[in-house]
C-alpha positions in Angstrom: 6.2 -10.3 16.9 4.1 -10.1 13.8 1.3 -7.5 14.2 0.8 -6.7 10.5 -0.2 -9.6 8.2 0.0 -8.9 4.5 -2.1 -11.2 2.3 -1.5 -11.5 -1.4 -4.3 -13.9 -2.4 -3.8 -13.6 -6.1 -1.3 -12.6 -8.7 -4.0 -12.0 -11.2 -5.2 -8.5 -12.2 -7.9 -7.1 -14.4 -5.7 -4.2 -15.5 -2.6 -4.0 -17.6 -0.4 -1.2 -16.1 2.5 0.0 -18.1 4.9 -0.2 -15.2 3.7 -3.4 -13.4 6.6 -5.4 -11.9 4.6 -8.2 -10.4 6.1 -11.6 -11.5 4.0 -13.6 -14.0 3.2 -17.2 -13.6 2.0 -17.1 -10.0 0.5 -20.4 -8.8 -3.3 -20.9 -8.7 -4.9 -19.2 -5.7 -6.1 -21.0 -2.6 -8.7 -19.0 -0.8 -9.0 -21.8 1.9 -5.3 -21.4 2.7 -5.7 -17.6 3.1 -8.7 -18.0 5.4 -6.7 -20.4 7.6 -3.8 -17.9 7.7 -6.1 -15.1 8.7 -7.7 -17.2 11.4 -4.4 -18.3 12.8 -3.2 -14.7 12.8 -6.4 -13.6 14.6 -5.9 -16.1 17.3 -2.3 -15.0 17.7 -3.4 -11.3 18.1 -6.1 -12.2 20.6 -3.7 -14.2 22.8 -0.8 -11.8 22.6 -2.7 -8.5 22.9 -0.1 -6.3 21.3 0.3 -2.5 22.0 0.6 -1.8 18.3 -2.6 -1.7 16.2 -3.0 -5.2 14.7 -3.9 -5.2 11.0 -4.4 -7.4 8.0 -3.5 -5.8 4.7 -4.5 -7.1 1.2 -2.3 -6.5 -1.8 -1.8 -8.2 -5.2 -2.4 -8.5 -8.1 -5.9 -7.2 -7.7 -7.1 -8.5 -4.3 -10.8 -7.8 -5.1 -10.7 -10.5 -7.7 -11.2 -12.7 -4.6 -14.5 -11.1 -3.9 -15.7 -13.7 -1.3 -12.4 -14.1 0.6 -11.9 -10.4 1.4 -15.3 -9.8 3.1 -14.9 -13.1 5.0 -11.5 -12.3 6.4 -12.5 -8.7 7.1 -15.6 -9.7 9.1 -13.7 -12.5 11.0 -10.8 -10.2 12.0 -12.7 -7.0 12.8 -15.4 -8.8 14.8 -12.9 -10.6 17.0 -10.2 -7.8 17.3 -11.8 -4.6 18.5 -8.6 -2.5 17.9 -7.8 -4.3 14.6 -8.1 -2.8 11.1 -8.0 -4.1 7.5 -6.4 -2.2 4.6 -7.0 -3.1 0.9 -4.6 -1.9 -1.8 -6.6 -1.9 -5.0 -6.9 -0.4 -8.4 -10.5 0.5 -7.5 -12.2 -0.7 -10.7 -14.2 -3.7 -9.3 -15.2 -2.7 -5.8 -18.3 -4.8 -5.0 -21.0 -2.6 -3.6 -23.1 -5.6 -2.6 -20.3 -6.9 -0.4 -19.1 -3.6 1.0 -22.5 -2.3 2.0 -22.4 -4.7 4.9 -19.4 -2.7 6.3 -21.1 0.7 5.9 -19.5 3.3 8.2 -16.7 0.9 9.4 -13.8 3.2 9.9 -11.4 0.2 10.4 -11.8 -0.9 6.8 -9.6 1.2 4.7 -9.0 1.2 0.9 -5.8 2.6 -0.8 -6.7 3.2 -4.4 -4.3 3.9 -7.3 -5.0 7.1 -9.3 -2.0 8.4 -11.3 -3.3 11.6 -12.6 -6.1 13.2 -14.6 -8.1 11.0 -17.0 -5.8 11.1 -20.1 -2.6 10.5 -18.1 -4.1 7.8 -15.8 -5.6 5.9 -18.8 -2.4 6.0 -20.7 -0.7 4.0 -17.9 -3.5 2.0 -16.2 -5.7 0.3 -18.7 -8.2 -2.5 -18.4 -7.3 -5.8 -20.1 -9.7 -5.0 -23.0 -7.7 -1.8 -23.7 -10.2 0.6 -22.3 -9.2 3.2 -19.7 -9.8 2.6 -16.0 -10.1 6.2 -14.8 -13.9 6.5 -14.8 -14.3 3.1 -13.1 -11.9 4.2 -10.4 -13.8 7.4 -9.8 -17.1 5.5 -9.6 -15.5 3.2 -7.0 -14.2 6.1 -5.0 -17.6 7.8 -4.9 -19.2 4.5 -3.9 -16.9 4.2 -0.9 -17.6 7.8 0.1 -21.4 7.1 -0.1 -20.8 4.1 2.2 -18.7 6.3 4.6 -15.7 4.0 4.2 -12.3 5.7 4.5 -10.0 5.7 1.5 -6.7 7.1 0.4 -5.3 7.7 -3.1 -1.8 6.7 -4.3 -0.2 8.2 -7.4 2.9 6.7 -9.1 5.3 9.5 -9.7 7.6 10.0 -12.7 8.3 13.0 -15.0 5.1 12.6 -16.9 2.8 12.3 -13.8 4.7 15.0 -12.0 3.8 17.5 -14.7 0.2 16.7 -14.2 0.3 16.7 -10.4 -1.2 20.1 -9.9 -4.2 19.1 -12.0 -4.6 15.8 -10.1 -4.4 17.6 -6.7 -7.0 20.2 -7.8 -9.3 17.4 -8.9 -9.0 15.2 -5.7 -9.4 18.3 -3.5 -12.2 20.0 -5.4 -14.1 17.1 -6.9 -13.5 14.3 -4.4 -13.1 16.4 -1.2 -9.8 14.6 -0.2 -7.0 16.4 1.6 -4.3 13.7 1.6 -2.4 11.9 -1.1 0.2 9.2 -1.3 2.9 9.3 -4.0 5.2 6.4 -4.9 8.3 6.9 -7.0 8.2 4.8 -10.2 10.3 1.7 -9.8 12.4 0.7 -12.8 14.6 -2.4 -12.7 16.3 -1.2 -15.9 17.6 2.3 -16.2 16.4 3.4 -12.8 16.1 7.1 -11.9 19.1 8.6 -10.2 18.7 9.9 -6.6 18.8 13.5 -7.9 15.9 12.7 -10.2 13.9 11.0 -7.4 14.5 13.9 -5.1 13.5 16.5 -7.7 10.2 14.8 -8.2 9.5 14.6 -4.5 10.6 18.2 -3.9 8.2 19.3 -6.6 5.4 17.1 -5.2 5.8 18.7 -1.7 5.7 22.2 -3.2 2.5 21.5 -5.2 0.8 19.7 -2.3 1.6 22.6 0.1 0.2 25.1 -2.4 -3.1 23.3 -2.3 -3.2 22.4 1.4 -2.8 18.6 0.7 -0.9 16.3 3.0 1.6 14.0 1.3 2.6 10.5 2.3 4.0 7.4 0.5 6.7 4.8 0.5 9.4 7.5 0.2 8.7 8.4 3.8 10.3 5.2 4.9 13.6 6.4 3.4 13.9 8.8 6.4 14.0 6.0 9.1 17.7 6.7 9.7 16.9 10.3 10.7 13.3 10.0 12.0 13.0 6.8 14.2 9.2 6.8 14.0 9.6 6.1 10.3 12.0 3.2 10.6 10.8 0.2 8.6 10.1 -2.9 10.6 9.4 -5.2 7.6 10.1 -8.8 8.5 10.0 -8.1 12.2 6.5 -6.9 12.8 5.3 -8.0 9.4 4.8 -11.1 7.4 3.4 -11.5 3.9 1.9 -14.7 2.4 2.0 -14.8 -1.4 -0.3 -16.7 -3.8 1.9 -19.8 -3.5 1.7 -19.8 0.3 5.3 -18.6 0.7 6.2 -16.1 3.5 8.1 -12.8 2.8 9.1 -9.8 4.8 6.9 -7.5 2.8 5.2 -7.0 -0.6 8.1 -5.3 -2.3 10.1 -8.5 -1.9 7.8 -10.8 -3.9 9.5 -12.0 -7.1 12.7 -10.1 -6.2 14.1 -11.8 -3.1 13.9 -15.5 -2.0 11.1 -16.1 0.5 11.7 -17.1 4.1 9.6 -20.2 4.2 6.3 -21.8 3.3 3.4 -20.9 5.7 2.1 -23.8 7.8 -0.3 -24.2 10.7 2.5 -24.1 13.2 3.9 -20.8 11.9 5.5 -18.9 14.7 3.9 -15.4 14.8 5.6 -14.5 18.0 9.2 -15.1 17.0 9.2 -14.6 13.2 12.2 -12.6 12.1 12.8 -12.5 8.4 16.2 -13.5 7.0 15.7 -11.5 3.9 17.8 -8.5 3.2 16.1 -5.4 1.8 19.3 -4.2 0.1 18.3 -5.2 -3.4 14.9 -3.6 -3.1 14.8 -0.5 -0.9 18.0 0.1 0.9 20.3 1.2 -1.8 22.9 4.1 -1.6 20.5 6.1 -3.9 17.7 5.6 -1.3 20.0 6.9 1.4 20.8 10.0 -0.6 17.1 10.7 -1.2 16.3 10.1 2.5 19.0 12.5 3.7 18.0 15.2 1.2 14.3 14.9 2.2 15.2 15.1 5.9 17.0 18.4 5.1 14.1 19.6 3.1 11.7 18.9 6.0 13.9 20.8 8.4 14.2 23.7 6.1 10.6 24.1 4.8 8.2 21.4 6.1 8.8 20.8 9.8 5.3 19.3 10.2 6.7 16.2 8.3 9.4 15.5 10.8 7.0 13.3 12.9 5.0 10.2 12.2 1.5 11.0 10.9 -1.7 9.0 10.8 -1.3 8.9 7.1 2.0 7.0 7.5 0.3 4.4 9.7 -2.7 4.0 7.4 -0.6 3.5 4.3 2.0 1.1 5.6 2.0 -1.8 8.0 5.8 -1.9 8.4 5.8 0.9 11.0 5.8 -0.4 14.5 
């Protein structure tokens, strides 16, 4: 049964990131379609009353380019589903204060914001379309969310360059922003991908740096441990469904543009019995991933036993955990 709905209302973005893998040429957005999808999902949740926390998660592109759709869906879902929550994955540069102030103090509206490092490093990778850096816009957005008492988490894309600047980033988010948790995502490369040893070395260093500064780590790499930690087993395509800008249904956001979709969404979509036919093998179930997961599990047992269990950060960052 689907309890986590991912909405990708647009493929457009106001930033040009050096490592963006989102497919170009996405069809024109249809906000009315996404409102109908959200309404249908809401009715499904109300009638089925699942044990798992039901949620709608926005991704993209930059979802806040649909500045009217997001507040409308959020208000509709949270007002009708008392245990529901909404998560918005965003670059944090265009957060609309005039829209968000209506949700002031709403702990069930969560933002996950990309911040790759200190200003020079971040701006070298995540620039606005006009060529200017995005760092200061992101920090302005973060502080605005904090002023509105809205929860937020940061995600940093990890490679050799950003890893070298991780201590500086962690000192900044802890000291200047007052945050004690950070998500890290390994840089995905279709060509010349990192070896599993390179991935593991980056993660091992990240855990060491985070521990030195009393920061809790999370991120997609945690899902690689599902074979050894059942609480972290990915349920993409079983408890999740994603609708892309063309109205096609996928198991999760990582499949868009990489794996053939399951179907086109329609008013009679079966939320109760959806079970994706897509295989995650080409995307996040490689032999390299297995090696990284096994080595991380051994690292946890050896040095970080507190990571051997599911944490609220895992649940807040990902809807694929049942």
